[in-house]
C-alpha positions in Angstrom: 56.4 -96.5 7.7 57.5 -97.8 11.1 60.5 -99.7 10.0 61.5 -97.1 7.5 61.2 -94.1 9.8 63.2 -95.5 12.7 65.3 -92.3 12.6 64.7 -88.7 11.6 67.0 -89.3 8.6 64.1 -91.1 6.8 62.1 -87.9 6.6 62.7 -85.4 3.8 64.2 -82.8 6.1 67.2 -80.6 5.1 70.6 -81.1 6.8 70.1 -77.9 9.0 67.0 -79.4 10.6 68.4 -82.9 11.0 71.5 -81.5 12.8 69.2 -79.5 15.1 67.2 -82.6 15.9 70.4 -84.5 16.6 71.7 -81.6 18.8 68.5 -81.7 20.8 69.3 -85.4 21.5 66.4 -86.9 19.5 67.2 -90.1 17.7 63.8 -91.9 17.1 60.6 -90.1 16.1 57.6 -90.6 18.4 54.5 -92.2 16.9 52.8 -88.9 16.2 55.9 -87.5 14.5 56.3 -90.7 12.5 52.7 -90.4 11.2 52.3 -86.6 10.9 55.6 -85.3 9.5 55.5 -87.2 6.1 51.9 -86.1 5.5 52.6 -82.5 6.4 55.8 -82.4 4.3 53.7 -83.8 1.4 51.4 -80.7 1.7 48.3 -82.4 3.1 46.0 -80.9 5.7 46.5 -82.9 8.9 44.2 -83.6 11.8 46.4 -84.9 14.6 44.9 -86.4 17.8 47.7 -86.6 20.3 48.1 -85.8 24.0 50.7 -83.5 25.4 54.0 -85.2 26.0 53.8 -87.2 22.8 56.1 -85.0 20.8 53.3 -83.3 18.8 54.9 -79.9 18.8 57.9 -81.1 16.8 55.5 -83.0 14.6 54.2 -79.7 13.2 57.2 -77.4 13.8 59.6 -79.5 11.7 57.4 -79.5 8.6 56.7 -75.7 9.0 60.4 -75.0 9.2 61.1 -77.1 6.2 58.4 -75.3 4.2 59.5 -71.8 5.2 63.2 -72.9 4.8 65.0 -69.5 5.0 64.4 -65.9 5.9 62.6 -64.0 3.1 60.8 -60.7 2.8 59.2 -58.9 5.8 55.9 -60.7 6.3 55.1 -64.0 8.1 54.6 -67.1 5.9 53.4 -69.4 8.8 51.2 -68.8 11.8 51.0 -71.2 14.8 48.0 -70.5 17.1 47.8 -71.8 20.7 45.3 -71.0 23.4 47.6 -69.8 26.3 50.7 -67.7 26.8 52.4 -70.6 28.5 51.9 -72.9 25.5 52.9 -70.1 23.0 56.2 -69.7 25.0 56.8 -73.5 24.9 56.2 -73.7 21.1 58.6 -70.7 20.7 61.3 -72.7 22.6 60.9 -75.7 20.2 60.9 -73.4 17.1 64.1 -71.7 18.3 65.7 -75.0 19.1 64.8 -76.6 15.8 65.7 -73.6 13.7 69.1 -73.0 15.4 71.0 -73.7 12.2 68.9 -71.5 9.9 68.4 -67.8 9.5 64.7 -68.0 10.1 63.0 -65.2 12.1 60.1 -65.7 14.5 58.1 -63.8 17.0 55.9 -65.0 19.9 52.8 -62.8 20.5 50.8 -63.1 23.7 49.0 -60.9 26.2 50.1 -60.0 29.8 52.8 -57.8 28.4 52.6 -54.6 26.4 52.6 -55.1 22.6 55.4 -52.6 21.9 58.4 -55.0 21.8 56.4 -57.5 19.8 55.4 -54.9 17.2 59.1 -53.8 17.0 60.1 -57.4 16.1 57.3 -57.7 13.5 58.4 -54.4 11.9 62.0 -55.8 11.5 60.5 -58.7 9.5 59.5 -62.2 10.6 58.9 -65.6 8.9 56.9 -67.4 11.6 54.4 -66.1 14.1 53.5 -68.1 17.2 50.5 -66.5 18.9 47.4 -66.6 21.0 44.3 -65.7 18.9 43.5 -62.5 20.9 46.9 -60.9 20.7 47.2 -61.7 16.9 43.9 -59.9 16.2 44.9 -56.9 18.5 48.1 -56.3 16.6 46.5 -57.0 13.2 43.9 -54.3 13.9 46.7 -51.9 14.6 47.9 -52.6 11.0 51.1 -54.2 12.1 50.5 -57.7 10.6 50.2 -58.3 6.9 48.6 -61.7 6.2 48.8 -62.1 2.4 52.0 -64.2 2.5 50.7 -66.8 5.0 50.9 -70.2 3.5 50.7 -72.5 6.6 48.3 -72.3 9.5 48.7 -74.5 12.6 46.1 -74.7 15.5 47.5 -76.5 18.5 45.2 -77.6 21.5 42.1 -77.0 19.3 39.9 -78.6 21.9 41.2 -76.2 24.6 40.6 -73.3 22.2 37.0 -74.3 22.0 36.7 -74.8 25.8 38.1 -71.3 26.3 35.6 -69.7 23.8 38.2 -68.7 21.1 36.0 -69.8 18.2 34.9 -66.2 17.2 38.5 -65.0 17.2 39.7 -68.1 15.2 36.9 -67.5 12.6 38.0 -63.8 12.3 41.6 -64.9 11.7 40.5 -67.5 9.1 38.7 -64.6 7.2 41.8 -62.4 7.0 44.4 -65.0 5.9 44.7 -66.4 2.4 42.2 -69.3 1.6 44.9 -71.2 -0.3 47.1 -72.5 2.5 48.1 -75.7 4.3 46.3 -76.4 7.7 47.5 -78.5 10.5 45.2 -79.0 13.5 46.2 -80.8 16.7 43.9 -81.7 19.6 44.4 -83.9 22.7 40.8 -85.2 22.4 38.5 -85.9 19.5 34.7 -85.5 19.6 31.8 -84.1 17.6 32.9 -80.5 18.1 36.4 -81.1 16.8 34.9 -83.2 13.9 32.7 -80.3 12.9 35.5 -77.7 13.3 37.9 -79.9 11.2 35.2 -80.1 8.5 35.0 -76.3 8.4 38.8 -75.6 8.8 40.5 -78.4 6.9 40.4 -79.5 3.3 40.4 -83.3 2.8 42.5 -83.8 5.9 44.6 -86.9 6.8 43.7 -87.9 10.3 46.4 -89.4 12.5 45.8 -90.6 16.0 48.5 -92.1 18.1 46.5 -93.3 21.1 42.8 -93.8 21.6 41.3 -90.5 22.6 41.3 -89.5 26.2 43.4 -92.4 27.4 46.3 -92.1 29.9 49.9 -93.1 29.3 50.8 -96.6 30.5 53.8 -95.1 32.4 51.4 -93.4 34.8 50.3 -95.2 38.0 46.9 -93.9 39.0 45.2 -94.1 42.4 42.3 -92.3 44.1 41.4 -91.6 47.7 37.8 -91.0 48.8 38.3 -88.1 51.2 35.4 -86.7 53.3 36.4 -83.0 53.4 39.0 -80.4 52.6 40.8 -80.5 56.0 41.4 -84.3 55.5 42.6 -83.6 52.0 45.3 -81.3 53.5 46.2 -83.9 56.1 46.5 -86.6 53.5 48.7 -84.3 51.3 51.1 -83.8 54.3 51.2 -87.6 54.8 52.2 -88.1 51.1 55.0 -85.7 51.3 56.3 -87.3 54.4 56.0 -90.9 53.2 56.1 -91.0 49.3 59.3 -90.7 47.3 58.3 -87.4 45.7 61.1 -85.7 43.7 59.0 -83.1 42.0 55.2 -82.6 42.1 52.4 -80.6 40.6 49.3 -80.2 42.7 46.1 -79.2 40.7 43.2 -77.4 42.3 39.9 -76.3 40.8 39.9 -72.7 42.2 42.3 -69.9 43.0 41.1 -70.0 46.6 42.0 -73.7 47.0 45.3 -73.1 45.3 46.2 -70.4 47.8 45.0 -72.5 50.7 47.2 -75.5 49.6 50.1 -73.1 49.0 49.8 -71.6 52.4 49.5 -75.0 54.0 52.7 -76.4 52.3 54.7 -73.2 52.7 54.6 -73.6 56.5 56.1 -77.1 56.3 59.6 -78.1 55.3 58.8 -80.0 52.1 61.0 -77.9 49.8 60.4 -74.8 47.7 56.7 -74.2 46.8 55.2 -71.9 44.2 51.6 -71.2 43.2 50.3 -70.2 39.8 46.8 -69.1 38.8 45.0 -66.4 36.7 45.4 -63.7 39.4 49.2 -64.1 39.5 51.1 -61.6 37.2 52.4 -62.9 34.0 56.1 -62.5 35.0 55.5 -64.3 38.3 53.9 -67.2 36.5 56.7 -67.4 33.9 59.4 -67.3 36.7 57.6 -69.9 38.8 57.4 -72.3 35.8 61.0 -71.7 34.8 62.2 -72.3 38.4 60.1 -75.5 38.5 61.5 -76.7 35.2 65.0 -75.9 36.3 64.7 -78.0 39.5 64.8 -75.0 42.0 61.2 -75.6 43.0 60.0 -79.0 44.2 56.2 -78.3 44.4 54.1 -76.3 41.9 50.5 -75.6 43.0 48.4 -74.7 40.0 44.8 -74.2 38.7 43.9 -75.6 35.3 45.4 -72.5 33.6 48.7 -74.5 33.7 47.4 -78.0 33.1 47.7 -78.0 29.3 50.9 -77.9 27.3 53.3 -77.4 30.3 56.4 -79.2 29.0 58.1 -80.3 32.2 60.0 -83.5 32.4 60.9 -85.5 35.5 57.7 -84.7 37.4 57.3 -87.8 39.7 53.9 -87.0 41.0 50.7 -85.2 40.0 48.1 -84.7 42.8 44.5 -83.8 41.8 43.7 -82.0 45.1 40.3 -81.3 43.4 38.7 -83.3 40.6 38.5 -81.3 37.3 35.0 -80.5 36.1 36.1 -80.6 32.5 36.7 -84.4 32.4 39.3 -84.4 29.6 41.4 -82.1 31.7 42.1 -85.1 34.0 44.1 -86.6 31.1 46.0 -83.3 30.5 46.7 -82.8 34.2 48.2 -86.3 34.8 50.0 -86.1 31.5 52.5 -83.9 33.3 54.0 -87.1 34.8 55.2 -90.3 33.2 56.7 -88.5 30.3 59.5 -89.6 28.0 59.1 -93.2 29.2 59.8 -92.2 32.9 57.3 -93.7 35.4 55.1 -91.3 37.3 52.2 -91.4 39.7 48.8 -89.6 39.6 47.0 -89.3 42.9 43.4 -88.0 43.1 41.6 -86.8 46.2 37.8 -87.3 45.7 35.3 -85.7 48.1 31.6 -87.0 48.2 30.3 -84.6 45.5 33.4 -85.3 43.3 32.7 -89.0 43.2 30.1 -88.3 40.5 32.7 -86.5 38.4 35.3 -89.1 38.9 32.9 -91.9 37.7 32.5 -89.9 34.5 36.3 -89.5 34.2 36.7 -93.3 34.5 34.2 -93.7 31.7 36.2 -91.4 29.4 39.6 -93.0 30.2 38.0 -96.5 29.9 39.4 -97.8 33.1 38.7 -98.0 36.9 41.3 -96.2 38.9 42.5 -98.2 41.9 41.0 -96.9 45.2 43.4 -96.7 48.2 42.5 -96.6 51.8 43.4 -93.4 53.8 46.3 -94.4 56.0 45.6 -94.7 59.7 48.2 -92.0 60.5 46.1 -89.4 58.6 43.8 -87.3 60.8 40.3 -87.8 59.3 38.3 -84.9 60.7 34.6 -84.6 61.0 33.1 -82.7 58.1 31.6 -79.3 59.2 27.9 -79.0 58.8 28.0 -76.3 56.1 30.6 -78.3 54.0 28.4 -81.4 54.2 25.3 -79.4 53.1 27.3 -78.0 50.2 28.3 -81.5 49.0 24.7 -82.8 49.3 23.3 -79.8 47.4 25.9 -80.2 44.6 25.2 -83.9 44.3 21.5 -83.3 44.1 22.0 -80.7 41.4 24.1 -83.1 39.3 21.7 -86.0 39.6 18.7 -83.7 38.8 20.6 -82.5 35.7 20.9 -86.1 34.6 17.4 -87.1 35.5 14.8 -84.3 35.8 12.5 -86.7 37.7 15.0 -87.1 40.5 13.5 -85.5 43.6 16.7 -85.1 45.6 18.0 -86.7 48.7 19.0 -83.5 50.3 16.4 -81.8 52.6 17.2 -78.7 54.6 15.4 -78.3 58.0 13.6 -75.1 57.6 10.6 -73.5 59.3 7.5 -75.2 57.9 5.6 -73.0 55.4 2.1 -73.7 54.3 1.7 -74.3 50.6 0.8 -71.1 48.7 1.7 -69.1 51.9 2.9 -66.2 49.7 -0.6 -66.0 48.1 -2.2 -65.8 51.5 0.2 -63.0 52.5 -0.7 -61.1 49.4 -4.4 -61.5 50.0 -4.0 -60.2 53.6 -2.0 -57.2 52.4 -4.8 -56.5 49.9 -7.5 -56.7 52.6 -5.5 -54.4 54.9 -5.0 -51.9 52.0 -8.8 -51.9 51.4 -9.6 -51.4 55.1 -7.3 -48.4 55.3 -8.8 -46.9 52.2 -12.3 -47.4 53.7 -11.2 -45.7 56.9 -9.8 -42.8 55.0 -13.0 -42.5 53.0 -15.1 -42.4 56.2 -12.9 -39.7 57.7 -13.3 -37.5 54.6 -17.0 -38.0 54.7 -17.2 -36.9 58.4 -15.0 -33.9 57.6 -17.4 -32.8 54.8 -20.5 -33.3 56.9 -18.9 -31.3 59.8 -18.1 -28.4 57.4 -21.7 -28.4 56.1 -23.2 -28.3 59.6 -20.8 -25.4 60.4 -22.0 -23.4 57.4 -25.6 -23.6 58.5 
């Protein structure tokens, strides 16, 4: 197939689609497109293992457009499910781009906005729905989606769907769409869960995998710094922006709090326009920040993992993992924002003492040791506050005890010495005191009665 499909012309696509591909500037199909498109066009169920940035969206969008072909009737004939609003919007862009020379109608359904406009588009008639699972079910339950014409079902980022707890919604959707359909399932990683899900969801699937699972692109240079605390992380970040040739960067944090702290820190320095996106930011704010970043108006985007999957942004020179991700596969998705389309990129990870455990696990998954760099002398390495040091020690003990229940823990807090079973002694004392009081009360009552008897004589 490789020699044959050196251009898109080798695929059985109609002229409208081939022209749209050419207009988009694509000449040679990527490996995932080369493997998945012919199988999907032949009507097979496909299980595609491919990371973001490999061209997987077009690998299923082109066959879907070819199958649906032209506008017909009022009800959708293809549904593409994705876990996040951001990813739905990016798939929508690809569908619009590739269907530019056709009369096909599509709608993107996602939360964060009222459903009124989306329902109005559905009522006018659509051929393709791109949607998050939750919004699809909400509108279906309002009686605004008829599913009987659906012939093709796509699930993108299936592993992320499972991470985010969407399985009940997906199963509900599978129950209400026709059983006789073509299924295309794409995932960035492959493991036992995806294998089980594929067995349930797909019929005799053709599996295509373009890179070994959870590996990082060769165009990404990776480096890690062992950093003692959050204050030193911020100092090191400032040093990088002063000394590295950073054209555009995404900085990933584990929490909204850290995202805001990094954003505030960078905003007070003249490193260029900075934006922050996380779950607490309004939908429109997030969309505008991403669009401005893609357009080149924003140099630095600070984000939690809400934005780490499916963000299609080219020309990102650096990805900084300010915090190490706790879902280890997310490391691959985060750093996949750089080194795209054969451009070279750099991924830099700041690893605190507790995060060393997690980073070791990440290195096992990506099957490589990431180069460790020394913190430059110009960076102010501050002493770790006592509370922060204690928190790292507790976290590390928790992780090691989870792996080995016999592990006793290296962390010992200095507390007031308490005798073993002290709580039992306290209870016993309380009991005795209670009995003593009861006895005193009884004696008082007896004296009172005796006094009354004497008085009556």
